[in-house]
N, C-alpha and C positions, 0 to 999 in steps of 0.2 A: 510396428512398435511390439509385438509379443516377441520379435528376437533379442529387440533388447533389455523387455521384460526379462526373458530367460536368463541370458547373459550377466543383467543385473546382481541375477540370484549366483549365480556359477562362481563370479568375482567376488562376491560379498561371502561367498562359502569358503574360496580358495583364503582369502586373508585372514579368514577365524582360523581355518587350519596352522596358516604360518603363524599367527601373532600367536595363537593358545602353544606351538610345540614350542617356539622361540621363549614366549616368557614362564614355561614350562619350565626347559632348560636351565632358566637364569635365576631361576628363584627357587629351584629343588624342590618343586612343589605344583602338583596341577594349578593351572589359570587359565578360567574361562574370561578369552580376551571381547568376547560378544555383549554388546550393548542391549541386546535383545536377547528373550528367554530363549532363543532359536541358534544356531551355529550359523550367524551370520553377523559380518562387519559391515555396514552397509557404507560408511567411507570408501573402501574397498570396490564397491558396487558403484559408486558413482565417479570412483577415479577410472576404474574399467570401462564404465559408456561413453567418459568422455573422451579415453584412446579409443573405442570403438567408433565415433564419431569422426575425430580425426582419419581413423583409417578407412573410413565409408568415404571421408572427402576425397583422399587424397584417392581413391580406386577410381572413382568417379571421374578423375582429373579437375576436380574445384578449385583443390588447394596442392602445392608442388610434396613430394614424399620428400617426409625427413630423413634425414641420416645419423648416424649414431650419434655424433652430438648433438646435432638437432632435438632428437629423441630425450636424451640426457639432461639437456637444461631445459626441454617442455615438463620432462617427468619432476624434475629438482623444483619449477617454480610452481606447479601444480600440486606438490607435498608441500611446500609453503602455506599458499594461499588455500587449502582446505583444512589442514587440520589447525590452523590459527583458531578463525571463527567457529569452526566445529565446539572443538574444545572449549572456549568462552560460551557459547549457548549450551552445552552442557552441563557447564557449573553453572550458569544463574539458572538455568531453569530447571534442575534436578538435584544442583547444591553436591556434586561430587565430580572429580575429574577421572576420567576412565584411561590417562595415560598422564605423564609428568616428567619432563626431561630439564628439572633442573638440577641434575648431577652430568648433564651432558655440556662440553663446552659449546659454545657459542649458540646460546639456547635464545628463544624470544621467550619469557617470562613463564619459561617449561612447560609453554604449550605447543614449540616447535623449536628444530634444531637444523643447524646447517648439518652436520653429521646423519642425522637419520634424513632428511632431506638427498644429501649423496647417495645414500645405501637407497631411497626409492626412486633417483633419477638413473641409477644402473638397474634397477627391477624392471623399470619402464624398460630400456631397451631389451632385455628379454620378453617384456608384456606384449608391444608392438611387433617384435619381429617373428616370434613363437607362439606364444600365448593365444593373442586375438586371431590368427589367420587359423591355427586349429581349431578354436573355438568357434569360428564362423565357419570352417568347413560341416562340423558337427551337426549343428543347428540349422544349416540351410538344407542337411538331410534328411530332417523330420520332418513328415508329413504334416501338410496347415492345419489338420484337422487337430493332431495328437499336439502340436505348437499351442493351440489355442487353449487346449486343456489346460494343457501342464502350465502355462500365462496366468489362466482364469486362477488355478487352483494355487498357485504360489504368493497370487495377489491376496487373494482371502485369507492364507496361513500369514503372511507376515502384517495384512491388518488387524488379524486377531493377537498375534504376539506384541505389537505394538501397542492396541489397545489396552493389553492386559502390564506392559511392562510400566508404560504411562501411569497406567491407574496405581501401581504398587508403587513407583518410584515418588510420585507425588502425593500419596496417602490422598486419592482422590476421595474413596471410600468415606473416609473419617472427615472431609470437609465437605462431602453431600449431605451427610448426617447432620454436619452443625447446621449447614443453611437450610434444613429441615427444622430443625429445633427452633432455629430463631425464627422459622416465617410461623411455625407452630402457635407460638410463645406472643406473637407479636398477634396474629390472630386472635387468642384468647382475651389478650388485652383488649382489643379492640371491640369485641363483642360486650365482654363485661364492661367496658364503658358505655358501651350505648344503652344495656338495658342496668345500669347504673344512675342513668340520665332521663332514662324511662321513670323509673321509680320515683325517683326526685322531684320529674312534672307532675307525675301523679298525686303525691304528697301534699306537694304545694298548690295543686290544682281542691284537692277536696280541703286545704286549710281557706283556702278562698271560699270555696261554697260555706263553709261553717262559720266564717267569717259574716256573711251575708246574710243579716237577719232584717227584719222589718221593725220600724222603732214604735212602741206601744203608742203612739198616736196614729200610726199608718194600718197597725192592727185593726182598732176602733175602727177607722173608715172605712176598711175593708172589709169587715164584718157589717158595718150597716150597709154597705152597697149591695152584698148578699142580701141581705133579709130584705129589702128594697125592692129588689130583684124580683126575689121569690114571691112578695105578697103581691107584685103586679102578674106574675103568673098563675095566681089564683084567682085573682080578678078575671081575668080574658079568660079561663078555662071553666068559671061561674055562669058569664053569660052567653058563651057557646051551648052547656047544656041547654 
């Protein structure tokens, strides 16, 4: 797994170098082709580890080794398959396009095209025949302890980079503030309504108490009962003496 992680970053970096140089020459100004802040293009990393998986399976004898034509066709197909959904997802999530082949002949909604996929098919031959075997020999020479450290470090770096990138592109900070403000406003209204209902209850209760009065006749009867009881208590007290 660490071998795959390490080579994923290696291919992502090489892809970033290639695209940045190519686009800089075409546009005659610096073009950072990375999706993240760091110098990597993850789509090349995914394509690279897919090629590495095929290389491992062929080396282990699980699948037949592909010839030049087979590698070209596979690279062409993988390019078409990876580019279109990746472009669509990035546009839907971040409302931006990182590449547009609208001016290229035989393109599919500007997301992928036959000429560029042919170029990737040709590059796949170079990658499968030379780059992957060389990269595999380099990684195999790295001690396991160092490879573990490198893999953990690279995962931590890309995790932080991806978090910062997604936060910036999706305006996450403003969304969090908006959610917090809405929550605070809702809770303020709930508390205010609760205290308002409590105050109304007290006022209504006080009004009902004020309205509860004895009639004049009941007041006279109450006074008479109190006087009678008082006289009775006086007589009993005199007898005890």
